[in-house]
VEXSE-178804 format. One record per residue: residue number from 1; residue in one letter; x, y, z of N, C-alpha, C in turn. Coordinates in nm, 2 decimals. Layout:
N
<NUM, "a", <X, Y, Z>, <X, Y, Z>, <X, Y, Z>>;
...
This chain:
130
<1, "x", <0.82, 1.15, -1.63>, <0.90, 1.04, -1.56>, <1.04, 1.02, -1.62>>;
<2, "x", <1.14, 1.00, -1.54>, <1.27, 0.98, -1.59>, <1.28, 0.85, -1.66>>;
<3, "x", <1.36, 0.84, -1.77>, <1.38, 0.72, -1.84>, <1.46, 0.62, -1.75>>;
<4, "x", <1.43, 0.49, -1.76>, <1.50, 0.39, -1.68>, <1.64, 0.37, -1.75>>;
<5, "x", <1.73, 0.33, -1.66>, <1.87, 0.30, -1.70>, <1.89, 0.15, -1.70>>;
<6, "x", <1.98, 0.10, -1.79>, <2.01, -0.04, -1.79>, <2.16, -0.07, -1.80>>;
<7, "x", <2.20, -0.19, -1.76>, <2.34, -0.23, -1.77>, <2.34, -0.38, -1.77>>;
<8, "x", <2.46, -0.44, -1.80>, <2.47, -0.58, -1.81>, <2.58, -0.62, -1.71>>;
<9, "x", <2.56, -0.73, -1.63>, <2.66, -0.79, -1.55>, <2.69, -0.93, -1.58>>;
<10, "x", <2.81, -0.98, -1.58>, <2.84, -1.12, -1.61>, <2.93, -1.18, -1.51>>;
<11, "x", <2.92, -1.31, -1.49>, <3.00, -1.39, -1.40>, <2.99, -1.53, -1.43>>;
<12, "x", <3.10, -1.60, -1.45>, <3.10, -1.74, -1.50>, <3.02, -1.75, -1.63>>;
<13, "x", <2.91, -1.83, -1.63>, <2.83, -1.84, -1.74>, <2.70, -1.76, -1.73>>;
<14, "x", <2.68, -1.68, -1.62>, <2.56, -1.61, -1.60>, <2.57, -1.47, -1.66>>;
<15, "x", <2.45, -1.43, -1.72>, <2.44, -1.29, -1.77>, <2.32, -1.23, -1.71>>;
<16, "x", <2.33, -1.11, -1.65>, <2.22, -1.04, -1.59>, <2.20, -0.91, -1.66>>;
<17, "x", <2.08, -0.88, -1.70>, <2.04, -0.75, -1.75>, <1.96, -0.68, -1.65>>;
<18, "x", <2.01, -0.56, -1.61>, <1.95, -0.49, -1.49>, <1.89, -0.36, -1.54>>;
<19, "x", <1.76, -0.33, -1.50>, <1.69, -0.21, -1.54>, <1.66, -0.14, -1.41>>;
<20, "x", <1.70, -0.01, -1.40>, <1.68, 0.06, -1.28>, <1.59, 0.19, -1.30>>;
<21, "x", <1.50, 0.21, -1.22>, <1.41, 0.33, -1.22>, <1.39, 0.38, -1.08>>;
<22, "x", <1.35, 0.51, -1.07>, <1.32, 0.57, -0.94>, <1.20, 0.49, -0.88>>;
<23, "x", <1.20, 0.46, -0.75>, <1.09, 0.39, -0.70>, <1.10, 0.37, -0.55>>;
<24, "x", <1.06, 0.26, -0.50>, <1.05, 0.24, -0.35>, <1.14, 0.13, -0.30>>;
<25, "x", <1.22, 0.06, -0.38>, <1.31, -0.04, -0.33>, <1.27, -0.18, -0.37>>;
<26, "x", <1.18, -0.20, -0.47>, <1.15, -0.33, -0.51>, <1.26, -0.39, -0.60>>;
<27, "x", <1.30, -0.51, -0.57>, <1.40, -0.58, -0.66>, <1.33, -0.71, -0.71>>;
<28, "x", <1.32, -0.72, -0.84>, <1.25, -0.83, -0.90>, <1.35, -0.90, -0.99>>;
<29, "x", <1.36, -1.03, -0.98>, <1.45, -1.12, -1.06>, <1.37, -1.22, -1.13>>;
<30, "x", <1.37, -1.21, -1.26>, <1.29, -1.31, -1.35>, <1.15, -1.31, -1.30>>;
<31, "x", <1.08, -1.20, -1.28>, <0.94, -1.18, -1.25>, <0.91, -1.24, -1.11>>;
<32, "x", <1.01, -1.25, -1.02>, <0.99, -1.30, -0.88>, <1.06, -1.21, -0.79>>;
<33, "x", <1.02, -1.20, -0.66>, <1.08, -1.12, -0.56>, <1.22, -1.18, -0.54>>;
<34, "x", <1.33, -1.10, -0.53>, <1.46, -1.16, -0.52>, <1.49, -1.24, -0.40>>;
<35, "x", <1.41, -1.22, -0.29>, <1.43, -1.31, -0.17>, <1.37, -1.45, -0.19>>;
<36, "x", <1.28, -1.46, -0.28>, <1.23, -1.60, -0.31>, <1.31, -1.66, -0.42>>;
<37, "x", <1.37, -1.58, -0.51>, <1.46, -1.64, -0.61>, <1.59, -1.69, -0.56>>;
<38, "x", <1.64, -1.61, -0.46>, <1.77, -1.65, -0.39>, <1.73, -1.68, -0.24>>;
<39, "x", <1.70, -1.80, -0.21>, <1.66, -1.84, -0.07>, <1.78, -1.83, 0.03>>;
<40, "x", <1.90, -1.83, -0.02>, <2.02, -1.83, 0.07>, <2.05, -1.69, 0.11>>;
<41, "x", <2.07, -1.66, 0.23>, <2.09, -1.52, 0.28>, <2.22, -1.46, 0.22>>;
<42, "x", <2.32, -1.54, 0.20>, <2.45, -1.49, 0.15>, <2.43, -1.44, 0.01>>;
<43, "x", <2.35, -1.50, -0.07>, <2.32, -1.46, -0.21>, <2.23, -1.33, -0.21>>;
<44, "x", <2.14, -1.32, -0.12>, <2.06, -1.20, -0.10>, <2.15, -1.08, -0.07>>;
<45, "x", <2.25, -1.10, 0.02>, <2.34, -1.00, 0.06>, <2.43, -0.96, -0.06>>;
<46, "x", <2.46, -1.05, -0.15>, <2.54, -1.02, -0.27>, <2.46, -0.92, -0.36>>;
<47, "x", <2.33, -0.95, -0.37>, <2.25, -0.87, -0.46>, <2.23, -0.73, -0.40>>;
<48, "x", <2.22, -0.72, -0.26>, <2.20, -0.59, -0.20>, <2.33, -0.51, -0.18>>;
<49, "x", <2.44, -0.57, -0.19>, <2.57, -0.51, -0.15>, <2.59, -0.37, -0.22>>;
<50, "x", <2.57, -0.36, -0.35>, <2.60, -0.22, -0.41>, <2.50, -0.12, -0.36>>;
<51, "x", <2.38, -0.16, -0.33>, <2.28, -0.06, -0.28>, <2.30, -0.02, -0.14>>;
<52, "x", <2.36, -0.11, -0.06>, <2.39, -0.08, 0.08>, <2.50, 0.02, 0.10>>;
<53, "x", <2.59, 0.03, -0.01>, <2.71, 0.11, 0.00>, <2.69, 0.25, -0.06>>;
<54, "x", <2.57, 0.28, -0.10>, <2.54, 0.42, -0.13>, <2.42, 0.46, -0.05>>;
<55, "x", <2.42, 0.59, -0.01>, <2.32, 0.64, 0.08>, <2.18, 0.63, 0.02>>;
<56, "x", <2.08, 0.58, 0.09>, <1.94, 0.57, 0.04>, <1.92, 0.47, -0.07>>;
<57, "x", <2.02, 0.38, -0.10>, <2.01, 0.30, -0.21>, <1.90, 0.19, -0.21>>;
<58, "x", <1.88, 0.13, -0.09>, <1.78, 0.02, -0.08>, <1.64, 0.07, -0.09>>;
<59, "x", <1.61, 0.20, -0.07>, <1.47, 0.25, -0.07>, <1.44, 0.35, -0.18>>;
<60, "x", <1.54, 0.38, -0.27>, <1.51, 0.49, -0.37>, <1.50, 0.44, -0.51>>;
<61, "x", <1.53, 0.31, -0.53>, <1.52, 0.26, -0.67>, <1.44, 0.13, -0.68>>;
<62, "x", <1.37, 0.12, -0.79>, <1.31, -0.01, -0.83>, <1.40, -0.08, -0.93>>;
<63, "x", <1.43, -0.20, -0.91>, <1.52, -0.27, -1.00>, <1.45, -0.40, -1.06>>;
<64, "x", <1.45, -0.41, -1.19>, <1.40, -0.53, -1.26>, <1.52, -0.60, -1.33>>;
<65, "x", <1.53, -0.73, -1.30>, <1.65, -0.80, -1.35>, <1.61, -0.92, -1.43>>;
<66, "x", <1.67, -0.94, -1.55>, <1.65, -1.07, -1.62>, <1.79, -1.13, -1.62>>;
<67, "x", <1.79, -1.26, -1.57>, <1.92, -1.33, -1.56>, <1.90, -1.47, -1.61>>;
<68, "x", <2.01, -1.51, -1.68>, <2.01, -1.65, -1.73>, <2.15, -1.71, -1.73>>;
<69, "x", <2.15, -1.84, -1.74>, <2.28, -1.91, -1.74>, <2.34, -1.93, -1.61>>;
<70, "x", <2.43, -2.03, -1.60>, <2.51, -2.05, -1.47>, <2.42, -2.10, -1.36>>;
<71, "x", <2.48, -2.10, -1.24>, <2.41, -2.14, -1.12>, <2.37, -2.02, -1.04>>;
<72, "x", <2.31, -2.04, -0.92>, <2.26, -1.93, -0.84>, <2.37, -1.83, -0.80>>;
<73, "x", <2.49, -1.89, -0.76>, <2.59, -1.80, -0.71>, <2.64, -1.71, -0.82>>;
<74, "x", <2.67, -1.77, -0.94>, <2.71, -1.69, -1.05>, <2.61, -1.59, -1.09>>;
<75, "x", <2.48, -1.62, -1.09>, <2.37, -1.53, -1.12>, <2.37, -1.41, -1.02>>;
<76, "x", <2.39, -1.44, -0.89>, <2.38, -1.34, -0.79>, <2.50, -1.24, -0.81>>;
<77, "x", <2.62, -1.29, -0.84>, <2.73, -1.21, -0.86>, <2.73, -1.13, -0.99>>;
<78, "x", <2.66, -1.18, -1.09>, <2.64, -1.11, -1.21>, <2.54, -0.99, -1.19>>;
<79, "x", <2.44, -1.02, -1.11>, <2.34, -0.91, -1.07>, <2.41, -0.80, -0.99>>;
<80, "x", <2.50, -0.84, -0.90>, <2.58, -0.75, -0.82>, <2.66, -0.65, -0.91>>;
<81, "x", <2.72, -0.71, -1.01>, <2.80, -0.62, -1.10>, <2.71, -0.54, -1.19>>;
<82, "x", <2.60, -0.59, -1.23>, <2.50, -0.51, -1.32>, <2.44, -0.39, -1.24>>;
<83, "x", <2.41, -0.42, -1.11>, <2.35, -0.31, -1.03>, <2.46, -0.20, -1.01>>;
<84, "x", <2.58, -0.24, -0.98>, <2.69, -0.15, -0.96>, <2.71, -0.06, -1.09>>;
<85, "x", <2.71, -0.12, -1.20>, <2.73, -0.05, -1.33>, <2.62, 0.05, -1.36>>;
<86, "x", <2.49, 0.01, -1.33>, <2.38, 0.10, -1.36>, <2.37, 0.21, -1.26>>;
<87, "x", <2.42, 0.19, -1.13>, <2.42, 0.30, -1.04>, <2.53, 0.40, -1.08>>;
<88, "x", <2.64, 0.36, -1.13>, <2.74, 0.46, -1.18>, <2.68, 0.54, -1.30>>;
<89, "x", <2.60, 0.47, -1.38>, <2.53, 0.54, -1.49>, <2.44, 0.65, -1.44>>;
<90, "x", <2.36, 0.62, -1.33>, <2.27, 0.71, -1.28>, <2.34, 0.83, -1.21>>;
<91, "x", <2.44, 0.80, -1.13>, <2.51, 0.91, -1.06>, <2.66, 0.88, -1.06>>;
<92, "x", <2.75, 0.95, -1.13>, <2.89, 0.92, -1.13>, <2.96, 0.94, -0.99>>;
<93, "x", <2.89, 1.00, -0.90>, <2.95, 1.02, -0.77>, <2.96, 0.89, -0.69>>;
<94, "x", <2.88, 0.79, -0.73>, <2.88, 0.66, -0.66>, <3.00, 0.57, -0.70>>;
<95, "x", <3.07, 0.61, -0.81>, <3.18, 0.53, -0.86>, <3.29, 0.50, -0.76>>;
<96, "x", <3.35, 0.60, -0.69>, <3.46, 0.57, -0.60>, <3.43, 0.47, -0.49>>;
<97, "x", <3.31, 0.48, -0.43>, <3.27, 0.39, -0.33>, <3.25, 0.25, -0.38>>;
<98, "x", <3.20, 0.23, -0.50>, <3.18, 0.10, -0.56>, <3.31, 0.04, -0.61>>;
<99, "x", <3.39, 0.13, -0.66>, <3.52, 0.08, -0.71>, <3.61, 0.04, -0.60>>;
<100, "x", <3.60, 0.10, -0.48>, <3.68, 0.07, -0.36>, <3.65, -0.08, -0.32>>;
<101, "x", <3.52, -0.12, -0.33>, <3.48, -0.26, -0.30>, <3.50, -0.35, -0.42>>;
<102, "x", <3.56, -0.30, -0.53>, <3.58, -0.38, -0.65>, <3.46, -0.44, -0.70>>;
<103, "x", <3.35, -0.37, -0.70>, <3.22, -0.42, -0.75>, <3.21, -0.39, -0.90>>;
<104, "x", <3.30, -0.31, -0.96>, <3.29, -0.27, -1.10>, <3.38, -0.36, -1.18>>;
<105, "x", <3.46, -0.45, -1.12>, <3.56, -0.53, -1.19>, <3.49, -0.66, -1.22>>;
<106, "x", <3.51, -0.70, -1.35>, <3.45, -0.83, -1.40>, <3.54, -0.94, -1.35>>;
<107, "x", <3.48, -1.04, -1.28>, <3.55, -1.15, -1.23>, <3.55, -1.25, -1.35>>;
<108, "x", <3.66, -1.27, -1.42>, <3.66, -1.35, -1.54>, <3.69, -1.49, -1.52>>;
<109, "x", <3.70, -1.53, -1.39>, <3.73, -1.68, -1.37>, <3.61, -1.76, -1.41>>;
<110, "x", <3.64, -1.87, -1.48>, <3.53, -1.96, -1.51>, <3.59, -2.10, -1.51>>;
<111, "x", <3.51, -2.20, -1.54>, <3.55, -2.34, -1.52>, <3.65, -2.37, -1.64>>;
<112, "x", <3.76, -2.44, -1.60>, <3.86, -2.48, -1.70>, <3.80, -2.60, -1.78>>;
<113, "x", <3.83, -2.61, -1.91>, <3.77, -2.72, -1.99>, <3.85, -2.85, -1.96>>;
<114, "x", <3.77, -2.96, -1.98>, <3.83, -3.09, -1.96>, <3.93, -3.12, -2.08>>;
<115, "x", <4.04, -3.18, -2.04>, <4.14, -3.22, -2.15>, <4.13, -3.37, -2.17>>;
<116, "x", <4.17, -3.41, -2.29>, <4.16, -3.55, -2.33>, <4.28, -3.62, -2.25>>;
<117, "x", <4.25, -3.75, -2.22>, <4.35, -3.83, -2.14>, <4.35, -3.80, -2.00>>;
<118, "x", <4.26, -3.71, -1.95>, <4.25, -3.68, -1.81>, <4.11, -3.70, -1.76>>;
<119, "x", <4.09, -3.72, -1.63>, <3.96, -3.74, -1.58>, <3.88, -3.61, -1.57>>;
<120, "x", <3.94, -3.50, -1.53>, <3.88, -3.37, -1.53>, <3.97, -3.28, -1.60>>;
<121, "x", <3.98, -3.15, -1.57>, <4.07, -3.06, -1.64>, <4.21, -3.09, -1.61>>;
<122, "x", <4.25, -3.12, -1.49>, <4.39, -3.15, -1.46>, <4.40, -3.29, -1.39>>;
<123, "x", <4.30, -3.34, -1.33>, <4.30, -3.46, -1.25>, <4.33, -3.58, -1.35>>;
<124, "x", <4.43, -3.66, -1.32>, <4.46, -3.78, -1.40>, <4.38, -3.90, -1.34>>;
<125, "x", <4.38, -4.00, -1.43>, <4.32, -4.13, -1.38>, <4.42, -4.19, -1.28>>;
<126, "x", <4.37, -4.28, -1.19>, <4.45, -4.34, -1.09>, <4.55, -4.43, -1.15>>;
<127, "x", <4.68, -4.41, -1.11>, <4.79, -4.49, -1.16>, <4.81, -4.61, -1.08>>;
<128, "x", <4.82, -4.73, -1.15>, <4.85, -4.85, -1.08>, <4.99, -4.90, -1.13>>;
<129, "x", <5.07, -4.92, -1.03>, <5.21, -4.96, -1.06>, <5.21, -5.11, -1.10>>;
<130, "x", <5.13, -5.19, -1.03>, <5.13, -5.33, -1.05>, <5.00, -5.38, -1.09>>;
């Protein structure tokens, strides 16, 4: 049997470790089916996106994912990046199609920290003239 491949995807505070092996198309996130872990259709589509853009992707690989940190959206996007990276590791021919959709680029945007003297990062307290 071929050795399984693995990669890491990150987004905001979420970190996803993705393990890919030849199989029948099962995607497991934290020991649960991904459709029960991500009940929102948009997030399910984010997870499937890299697999949909390569031929036979949804049916030819078994994927096991461990994800922690962040919220559901950040986790789904971290998984998307991790799957894209591991697919490039399996077959370098997938890279141009995935790069075209910018699935291999790390989205480094995260929450700006709160500053002192402010209510949030940039929002000031309400000013009263009188």
